[in-house]
BALUMMI-986845 format. One record per residue (C-alpha): x, y, z. Coordinates in Angstrom, 3 decimals. Example, Ala and Ser with C-alpha at 12.3 -4.5 7.8 and 13.67 -1.06 7.14 Angstrom:
12.300 -4.500 7.800
13.670 -1.060 7.140
END
This chain:
90.453 79.814 60.880
93.012 78.755 63.453
91.956 78.775 67.099
93.844 78.750 70.366
95.205 75.298 71.262
96.625 73.857 74.460
99.876 71.966 73.970
101.888 69.826 76.365
105.528 69.650 75.317
107.921 67.029 76.582
111.103 67.701 78.518
113.250 67.604 75.422
111.412 70.371 73.584
113.425 73.487 74.332
111.487 75.920 72.109
114.167 78.617 71.925
114.484 80.180 75.332
113.022 77.131 77.112
116.271 75.433 78.014
115.576 73.593 81.261
114.002 70.208 80.479
110.536 69.672 81.998
106.954 69.120 80.864
105.605 72.437 79.572
102.076 73.673 78.953
101.486 76.441 76.430
98.696 78.013 74.410
99.241 78.743 70.722
97.162 80.023 67.839
95.117 83.216 67.762
93.194 84.767 70.680
95.601 83.261 73.190
94.601 85.897 75.763
90.901 85.061 75.577
89.753 88.649 74.910
89.048 90.595 71.688
92.097 92.194 70.118
90.960 95.767 70.736
90.516 95.009 74.451
93.964 93.409 74.518
95.509 96.559 73.021
93.663 98.818 75.475
94.573 96.646 78.471
98.203 96.344 77.399
98.565 100.109 77.055
97.096 100.736 80.516
99.287 98.116 82.194
102.462 99.235 80.445
101.760 102.839 81.462
101.340 101.704 85.071
104.600 99.736 84.959
106.433 102.748 83.525
105.086 104.891 86.353
106.353 102.449 88.964
109.741 102.205 87.283
110.145 105.983 87.454
109.264 106.103 91.153
111.629 103.227 91.961
114.538 104.703 89.973
114.244 108.086 91.669
114.201 106.557 95.154
117.002 103.993 94.599
114.621 101.121 95.230
114.750 97.900 93.222
112.971 97.188 89.940
113.184 93.939 87.907
115.888 94.168 85.242
113.987 91.953 82.810
110.877 94.110 83.024
112.990 97.243 82.570
114.394 95.712 79.363
110.868 95.010 78.116
109.814 98.592 78.799
112.822 99.917 76.881
112.877 97.497 73.930
109.373 95.945 73.823
110.896 92.487 73.585
112.308 89.810 75.859
115.844 90.341 77.168
118.565 88.109 75.726
119.383 85.185 77.959
122.931 84.047 78.724
124.122 80.585 77.799
122.870 78.114 80.351
124.120 74.547 80.219
122.343 71.831 82.100
124.333 69.133 83.789
125.158 66.410 81.270
123.430 63.861 83.524
119.936 64.624 84.798
119.869 62.488 87.922
116.301 63.278 88.906
115.090 62.590 85.365
117.072 59.374 85.365
115.093 58.054 88.304
111.777 58.987 86.723
112.754 57.322 83.446
113.992 54.204 85.251
117.396 54.327 83.564
119.153 51.788 85.793
122.748 52.976 85.260
121.967 56.632 85.872
119.618 55.791 88.740
122.428 53.907 90.468
124.645 56.974 90.073
121.862 59.182 91.480
121.401 56.937 94.520
125.152 56.921 95.099
125.264 60.727 94.962
122.318 60.980 97.348
124.521 59.625 100.130
127.830 61.297 99.271
129.434 64.290 100.947
129.141 67.853 99.684
132.736 67.757 98.458
132.144 64.560 96.479
129.019 66.069 94.962
130.919 69.169 93.835
133.462 66.937 92.106
130.842 64.657 90.564
128.363 67.183 89.140
129.710 69.468 86.378
129.571 73.150 87.182
127.516 75.452 85.016
129.487 77.521 82.594
129.007 80.732 84.572
130.014 78.985 87.814
133.621 78.367 86.959
136.109 77.658 89.729
137.225 81.232 89.739
137.159 83.140 92.977
134.135 85.129 94.079
134.828 88.054 96.409
132.426 88.887 99.173
132.872 92.446 100.411
132.208 92.870 104.116
132.492 96.030 106.183
136.122 97.053 106.068
137.312 93.634 104.850
137.324 91.519 101.703
136.603 87.855 102.254
137.646 85.557 99.411
135.589 82.428 98.866
136.338 79.917 96.135
133.157 78.960 94.334
134.008 75.306 94.027
135.191 74.693 97.571
133.297 76.806 100.085
130.009 74.937 100.135
131.068 72.280 102.598
133.184 74.405 104.908
130.603 77.227 105.208
127.473 75.166 104.823
126.241 75.639 108.390
126.956 79.403 108.358
129.462 78.935 111.183
132.468 80.326 109.311
130.548 83.377 108.116
129.041 84.023 111.557
132.463 83.628 113.158
133.846 86.237 110.783
130.968 88.645 111.465
131.266 88.258 115.242
135.020 88.793 115.195
134.617 92.427 114.157
132.805 95.237 115.953
129.291 95.340 114.533
129.070 99.103 115.068
132.306 99.921 113.227
131.447 101.771 110.030
132.629 104.378 107.556
132.243 107.947 108.874
132.403 110.602 106.133
133.384 114.183 107.003
130.939 117.025 107.466
129.617 118.035 104.033
128.553 121.497 105.301
125.300 121.136 103.336
122.243 123.087 104.473
118.608 122.124 104.139
115.141 123.504 104.708
111.558 122.363 104.359
109.432 123.528 101.443
105.794 122.381 101.439
106.553 119.219 103.355
109.659 118.108 101.421
113.299 118.772 102.291
115.483 120.710 99.850
119.286 120.387 100.150
121.629 123.313 99.455
125.385 123.293 98.983
125.900 126.508 100.975
124.104 129.500 102.415
124.400 131.521 99.193
122.578 128.793 97.246
119.893 128.617 99.903
119.297 132.388 99.771
119.176 132.191 95.963
116.906 129.097 96.169
119.262 126.914 94.121
118.998 123.455 95.703
121.130 120.502 94.705
119.912 118.784 91.572
118.202 115.891 93.322
115.293 114.267 91.541
111.884 113.942 93.187
108.176 113.675 92.449
105.979 116.654 93.257
102.753 116.158 95.178
100.758 117.367 92.163
102.431 114.777 89.898
101.823 112.063 92.491
98.118 112.925 92.738
97.881 112.849 88.948
99.590 109.440 88.725
97.471 108.041 91.559
94.344 109.220 89.762
95.492 107.457 86.582
95.975 104.245 88.529
92.534 104.579 90.137
90.949 105.034 86.724
92.887 102.041 85.440
91.718 99.583 88.098
88.107 100.685 87.509
88.299 100.074 83.735
85.837 97.290 82.831
87.704 95.659 79.906
90.973 95.744 81.875
89.338 94.065 84.890
88.026 91.301 82.623
91.401 90.864 80.931
93.320 90.700 84.224
90.824 88.298 85.782
91.183 85.956 82.802
94.970 86.096 82.901
95.070 85.444 86.648
92.684 82.494 86.263
94.876 81.144 83.472
97.988 81.471 85.649
96.315 79.502 88.450
95.281 76.729 86.070
98.674 76.644 84.419
100.451 76.158 87.742
98.117 73.312 88.670
98.979 71.643 85.346
102.690 72.244 85.951
102.469 70.536 89.345
100.520 67.636 87.873
103.167 67.047 85.217
106.372 67.887 87.103
105.877 67.349 90.832
107.658 63.978 90.904
110.477 65.361 88.778
110.945 68.273 91.200
110.978 65.929 94.180
113.558 63.633 92.548
115.843 66.593 91.826
115.575 67.738 95.446
116.457 64.267 96.700
119.566 64.320 94.504
121.050 67.164 96.574
122.842 65.846 99.678
122.404 67.524 103.059
120.163 70.354 101.877
116.482 70.337 102.850
113.821 72.809 103.959
115.119 72.909 107.536
118.616 74.082 106.609
117.895 76.649 103.928
117.899 80.305 104.933
114.545 81.877 105.828
113.871 85.506 106.748
110.907 86.731 108.769
110.339 89.874 106.720
107.467 91.197 108.851
107.747 91.018 112.628
107.353 93.652 115.334
110.149 93.837 117.893
107.812 94.461 120.835
105.995 91.194 120.115
108.860 89.117 118.728
108.746 86.623 121.619
105.931 84.157 122.319
103.700 84.524 125.366
105.462 81.814 127.403
108.820 83.466 126.739
107.523 86.828 127.967
105.955 85.207 131.023
109.192 83.484 132.032
111.147 86.694 131.506
108.755 88.727 133.684
108.835 86.101 136.451
112.609 85.818 136.350
113.049 89.590 136.394
110.563 90.022 139.241
112.447 87.459 141.343
115.950 88.741 140.621
115.421 92.519 140.167
112.410 93.256 142.380
114.019 96.251 144.093
115.063 98.056 140.912
113.318 101.399 140.372
111.401 101.101 137.111
109.194 104.212 137.126
108.422 107.475 138.885
104.782 108.279 139.634
103.987 111.795 140.906
107.577 112.186 142.001
107.595 108.884 143.916
110.050 106.188 142.724
108.384 102.857 142.004
110.264 99.563 142.228
109.286 96.552 140.188
108.026 94.900 143.379
105.779 97.849 144.229
104.329 97.940 140.700
103.210 94.320 141.040
102.023 94.812 144.624
99.706 97.582 143.427
98.175 95.001 141.094
98.003 92.442 143.941
100.268 90.062 142.024
103.518 88.246 142.631
105.682 85.990 140.473
103.871 82.837 141.582
100.447 84.208 140.571
101.429 84.916 136.976
100.449 82.509 134.226
99.787 82.693 130.493
96.044 83.130 130.967
96.515 86.010 133.388
99.093 87.596 131.089
96.332 87.741 128.434
98.455 88.837 125.491
97.207 86.264 122.972
94.688 87.269 120.316
91.361 85.455 120.475
87.988 85.476 118.764
87.187 88.837 120.380
89.925 90.626 118.393
88.388 89.797 114.999
87.755 93.127 113.234
88.564 94.876 116.528
91.956 96.515 116.072
91.479 98.413 119.326
91.196 95.168 121.307
94.174 93.745 119.425
96.323 96.753 120.408
95.248 96.260 124.019
96.786 92.768 123.892
100.214 94.439 123.939
99.559 95.279 127.598
100.535 92.321 129.843
97.828 91.613 132.420
95.903 94.458 130.750
98.259 96.991 132.339
99.870 99.633 130.155
102.409 100.108 132.977
103.872 96.670 132.301
104.107 97.386 128.588
105.963 100.587 129.436
108.375 98.735 131.729
109.072 95.611 129.683
108.375 96.402 125.999
109.532 99.984 125.438
112.931 101.413 124.489
112.169 104.859 125.955
111.176 104.610 129.615
112.573 105.408 133.053
115.073 102.528 132.751
116.036 103.509 129.186
114.651 100.268 127.805
116.908 97.957 129.832
114.386 95.136 130.229
113.323 95.303 126.583
116.967 95.060 125.522
117.435 92.044 127.797
114.507 90.141 126.335
115.655 90.945 122.809
119.282 90.140 123.560
120.450 89.233 127.092
122.767 91.935 128.448
126.413 91.169 129.087
125.950 91.507 132.856
123.312 88.803 133.203
123.873 86.637 130.153
125.633 83.911 132.116
122.852 83.914 134.732
120.204 83.476 132.035
122.085 80.678 130.286
122.759 78.819 133.542
119.008 78.706 134.040
118.511 77.435 130.499
116.857 80.617 129.231
117.791 82.141 125.917
116.404 85.400 124.630
115.066 86.255 121.161
118.356 86.872 119.355
120.067 83.985 121.156
117.301 81.669 119.935
117.844 82.875 116.366
121.595 82.364 116.528
121.093 78.894 117.960
118.701 78.035 115.126
121.260 79.311 112.549
118.899 79.274 109.556
116.283 81.853 110.575
116.769 85.617 110.255
114.436 88.487 111.160
113.701 92.106 110.281
112.006 93.501 113.419
110.056 96.752 113.349
111.036 99.282 116.012
108.902 102.389 116.529
109.568 106.065 115.986
106.364 107.812 117.096
107.327 111.298 115.852
106.185 113.017 119.035
109.654 114.415 119.687
112.831 115.033 117.720
114.872 113.275 120.409
113.338 109.854 119.694
115.999 108.913 117.142
118.857 109.712 119.522
117.242 107.744 122.339
116.646 104.751 120.069
120.236 104.755 118.793
121.610 105.115 122.339
119.431 102.198 123.469
120.752 99.979 120.670
124.444 100.800 121.175
124.361 100.934 124.964
122.798 97.469 125.146
124.717 96.161 122.125
121.477 95.037 120.508
122.754 93.671 117.231
123.218 90.354 115.506
124.127 89.028 112.085
120.597 87.533 112.166
118.862 90.904 112.554
118.245 93.994 110.434
115.925 96.733 111.663
113.013 98.522 110.039
111.640 101.701 111.582
107.863 101.722 111.809
106.008 105.025 111.907
102.501 104.783 113.418
99.966 107.043 111.719
98.874 108.721 114.959
99.084 112.428 114.120
95.435 112.947 115.094
96.058 111.579 118.613
99.073 113.849 119.093
97.155 116.873 117.802
94.190 116.232 120.114
96.612 116.087 123.050
98.429 119.241 121.871
101.718 117.400 121.406
101.991 118.754 117.846
100.686 121.888 116.149
100.570 120.592 112.576
101.577 117.671 110.387
104.825 119.412 109.436
106.068 118.963 113.004
105.351 115.243 112.674
107.580 115.155 109.571
110.242 117.289 111.294
110.494 114.816 114.152
110.793 111.925 111.708
113.309 113.309 109.214
115.263 116.213 110.731
117.598 113.969 112.796
118.222 111.789 109.723
119.195 114.699 107.484
121.369 116.227 110.202
123.330 113.015 110.767
123.614 112.348 107.017
125.070 115.819 106.425
127.413 115.545 109.418
127.712 112.046 110.980
129.813 113.432 113.837
126.798 115.422 115.021
125.336 112.179 116.390
127.774 109.305 115.943
125.515 106.818 117.765
122.652 107.482 115.374
125.036 107.260 112.405
126.174 103.814 113.550
122.654 102.612 114.279
121.439 103.632 110.811
123.906 101.199 109.228
121.688 98.431 110.647
118.409 100.031 109.492
117.090 98.976 106.088
113.929 100.979 105.652
110.661 102.491 106.837
107.253 101.014 107.538
103.950 102.848 107.941
101.621 101.167 110.455
98.158 101.525 111.952
94.618 100.284 111.463
93.892 100.611 107.735
90.173 100.099 108.313
89.846 103.538 109.936
87.439 105.700 107.906
89.131 108.272 105.694
88.668 110.147 102.464
90.959 108.136 100.161
90.768 110.585 97.233
93.661 113.042 97.129
93.454 116.420 95.465
96.293 118.556 94.157
94.797 121.429 96.150
95.079 119.626 99.474
96.662 121.501 102.345
100.427 121.177 102.667
101.792 119.661 105.910
102.464 123.050 107.527
98.811 123.993 106.868
97.400 120.683 108.143
96.702 121.837 111.695
93.308 120.394 112.597
92.562 117.154 114.449
91.690 115.127 111.359
94.208 112.437 110.449
95.666 112.739 106.915
94.749 109.925 104.488
96.984 106.878 104.097
98.216 107.985 100.648
99.102 111.431 102.045
101.232 109.907 104.820
102.917 107.581 102.352
103.788 110.308 99.858
105.568 112.532 102.375
107.476 109.568 103.772
108.478 108.601 100.237
109.354 112.112 99.008
111.665 112.838 101.949
113.169 109.360 101.784
113.991 110.068 98.109
115.954 113.187 99.031
117.579 111.409 101.973
118.629 108.451 99.809
120.209 110.677 97.174
122.113 112.558 99.860
123.294 109.352 101.543
124.233 107.666 98.275
126.303 110.709 97.309
128.099 110.413 100.662
128.734 106.667 100.355
126.182 105.697 103.035
123.489 103.037 103.004
120.072 103.947 101.606
116.568 102.983 102.749
113.462 101.425 101.241
109.745 101.904 101.913
107.944 98.721 103.005
104.582 99.728 104.515
101.703 97.729 105.918
99.287 97.842 103.008
96.143 96.075 101.860
95.357 94.436 105.204
92.044 96.304 105.205
90.756 99.612 103.861
90.205 100.783 100.278
92.194 99.636 97.190
93.676 103.138 96.909
96.186 102.113 99.597
97.520 99.440 97.246
97.631 101.926 94.371
99.754 104.301 96.448
102.090 101.472 97.466
102.369 100.329 93.838
103.893 103.697 93.018
105.923 104.379 96.158
106.878 101.163 97.975
109.509 98.583 97.075
107.562 95.829 98.880
104.505 95.618 101.128
103.143 93.614 104.055
99.750 91.843 103.972
98.174 92.670 100.568
94.876 90.891 101.346
92.738 93.430 99.466
94.509 92.544 96.215
92.179 89.547 95.987
89.331 91.995 95.301
91.152 94.061 92.655
92.241 91.851 89.710
93.803 94.717 87.747
96.086 95.694 90.626
96.828 92.069 91.475
97.960 91.444 87.896
100.042 94.646 87.946
101.713 93.498 91.200
102.471 90.190 89.475
103.999 91.815 86.404
106.077 94.183 88.549
107.139 91.249 90.776
106.435 93.189 93.970
107.187 91.111 97.053
104.375 90.718 99.603
105.049 89.563 103.178
101.898 87.711 104.241
100.942 86.612 107.763
97.984 84.200 107.571
97.858 83.428 111.311
97.773 87.141 112.100
95.052 87.762 109.511
93.062 84.830 110.912
92.718 86.638 114.246
92.103 90.107 112.848
90.584 90.412 109.396
90.293 87.185 107.382
89.748 83.557 108.368
92.617 81.242 107.521
90.816 79.174 104.878
89.914 82.369 102.976
93.451 83.756 102.934
94.576 84.421 99.333
98.218 83.389 99.873
97.968 79.999 98.095
96.130 81.654 95.210
98.733 84.408 94.926
101.493 81.801 95.062
99.961 79.695 92.285
99.681 82.749 90.044
103.307 83.683 90.547
103.066 86.694 92.860
106.193 87.038 95.006
104.704 86.147 98.371
106.540 85.228 101.568
105.430 83.892 104.937
106.002 86.050 108.021
104.844 86.060 111.632
103.791 89.681 112.324
103.294 89.302 116.112
104.440 86.019 117.693
103.394 87.323 121.109
99.765 87.430 119.970
99.542 84.597 117.445
102.158 81.867 118.029
102.903 79.204 120.621
106.362 77.802 119.877
109.907 79.171 120.184
110.213 79.077 116.360
107.211 81.121 115.196
108.328 81.317 111.570
108.556 77.520 111.362
105.094 77.454 112.957
103.798 79.630 110.094
105.327 77.305 107.494
104.022 74.233 109.301
100.409 75.430 109.492
100.453 76.712 105.898
101.877 73.434 104.609
99.241 71.373 106.395
96.320 73.645 105.530
97.167 74.221 101.876
99.068 71.012 101.028
102.254 72.830 100.044
105.086 70.692 98.682
108.692 70.873 99.842
109.505 72.770 96.654
106.726 75.286 97.404
108.089 75.885 100.917
111.623 76.360 99.647
110.388 78.803 97.005
108.625 80.868 99.685
111.820 80.849 101.758
113.892 82.012 98.779
111.431 84.862 98.208
111.897 85.940 101.822
115.680 86.144 101.434
115.482 88.179 98.219
112.842 90.506 99.680
114.882 91.121 102.811
117.293 93.979 103.391
120.271 91.830 104.401
123.544 92.687 102.628
124.058 91.455 99.097
127.151 89.520 100.207
125.112 87.475 102.672
122.442 86.753 100.062
125.148 85.503 97.704
126.297 83.119 100.403
122.741 81.930 101.091
121.395 81.678 97.519
124.425 81.573 95.233
126.688 84.198 93.647
124.318 84.773 90.696
121.049 84.999 92.627
120.186 88.371 91.026
119.889 86.772 87.595
116.310 86.030 86.650
115.165 82.496 86.005
117.190 79.302 86.510
120.471 81.132 85.825
120.111 82.720 89.274
119.502 79.456 91.105
121.864 77.163 93.002
119.929 74.105 94.118
122.683 73.119 96.556
121.802 76.244 98.577
118.115 76.904 97.857
116.867 73.312 97.466
114.717 74.530 94.562
115.061 72.659 91.237
115.966 74.811 88.253
112.808 73.701 86.501
110.564 75.461 89.060
112.323 78.797 88.507
112.382 78.137 84.750
108.614 77.639 84.829
108.083 80.861 86.805
110.363 82.887 84.537
109.012 81.545 81.253
105.436 82.117 82.403
106.214 85.737 83.289
107.931 86.276 79.927
104.896 84.821 78.136
102.617 87.277 79.936
104.886 90.194 79.087
105.105 89.003 75.470
101.305 89.096 75.229
101.255 92.681 76.478
104.054 94.082 74.367
102.918 92.308 71.215
99.542 93.907 71.788
100.975 97.426 71.527
103.430 96.853 68.657
END
């Protein structure tokens, strides 16, 4: 009887779809999955059902889902791959094979200009010298595929174009006259008053709470299934071992191919910090210098009113017996230390400079007596004092990013849902202070603090929390002229985040008979999955309305899996496009394997986790990366965790040293961050190549990503092999 065998195939063995030459490892024969056939069939059915559930939730909400996986779910076979022609001369392979003539040509190309390289290396068939059009707001910018690499390589031309136009100029559709009302926690849209009286809403798709509870229960049963846990653990272990073998056989080849690309290296590829909080986006020294400078130059500005008495900045510090000279980093005390480990309350207190909530209110809030002036200045120096700051050699957060050129961020800005006016105040703050940049896209984070508001009688029930979050968004989507500032600000917002301490005790099991939001009027906080559903369900309706009106849509990217029960990750698997943290996946092999198959991006912050929940050497990021999960590196809170003016580079530096990452590994993580991000598709095409959405090596351009095709070929072929195992098991 035949048994499973491990084969190593040379670079010339294409094996059908394997078309990029490199050393491959594969298992053939029977029992290739390592489990009995009946367990394979059972596991495959459960996983495919879970993937179909996620696809339905993503389609309804206009969030992304892998096209290759969608093809598998429809046809139970691998998608056809387009013709992909390798360059006729493999320069990296030439060096490894010691072919003297080709090696000389490789060395010559290593020192040539970008233009000479474009002329020397044949273009792929799908990268003909036809023109690619990049559609910007209100303008079409034409870039020739064969000529723009050198002229736009440093991003200067693209940035110059983006800065030349008003960042807040956008399409403003007319009033649609639609009406809406809340029904059991979810908005229903009506074309007119007659339809609303007759209860005939627009035919927008959505998922009912009962259906969601049913699907969540199916997922919970799935991850507890014994045979499935064994199957997923074996497959994940195999994926780890396979990657180690790939590195052993191909690492030198990958390095040689990277060296063959002139100019491009890890430092000048695009990287996006996909998880960072705006209020802590500066390091502690930056905040200290800003506070000192502001105290010296603006000491007599009124910054607060206490019991009807105006308080200047000078008087606030005098009450604390401090002046600018006294302040130092130690006194500021905003950095996390060993005392914050598993103490989220102490970590939150670190947001208060010098332990004073008054200073947080003055310097790190958008809604205060000064309307967030100081916070806007530290994010992006205001026009009035920009020259003063630059004369003194000080650059603020956005200025640092624009100077760096290759780093982009997606800061979280808070909507607390205590009042319906929060959205208007936030939009006014952004436009009044011109807080925008081509390097920045905003996410709105929603703290799960209903219980605090209810205890303080700020809200009567959870429905009011939802009203404050979504009513302004539906009003401005129906009629943008009702709040033109908010309409403009939303063009720079890419999605929603749900934040708070996940380790808080809760009842994670939802029931279809749970109280609706208008009935949830006690002081108990709703469970994580309850919060997430009502954010998702109303975002679904909002996205369909905005898409119909030609406006941008939003995604759900919550904090998830940092602590707490696995049910949080199950809820996010159904509802969220991507997540932040994902540490608990290491304990749930079935969910981890499902996240791998669904290619869900995970923004991980090892330095943050090291201070809060998990020591650095135990962080699962390198394990996830080996197995092929779509992980990225992010900073979370530079104010608490980082020391340098480039916190994202600090994350990469520490990770590379601690886990011995190669240059190719770092570039792959950076590419993940760009794809995960919410920056416009046109910018991603410029950063990664015009075909970046194609799966596998067809979507790669090494001259922009610095990732050899063979690395992406390995990742794609490995994923297809895993999907083949599943779908062959059910056919």
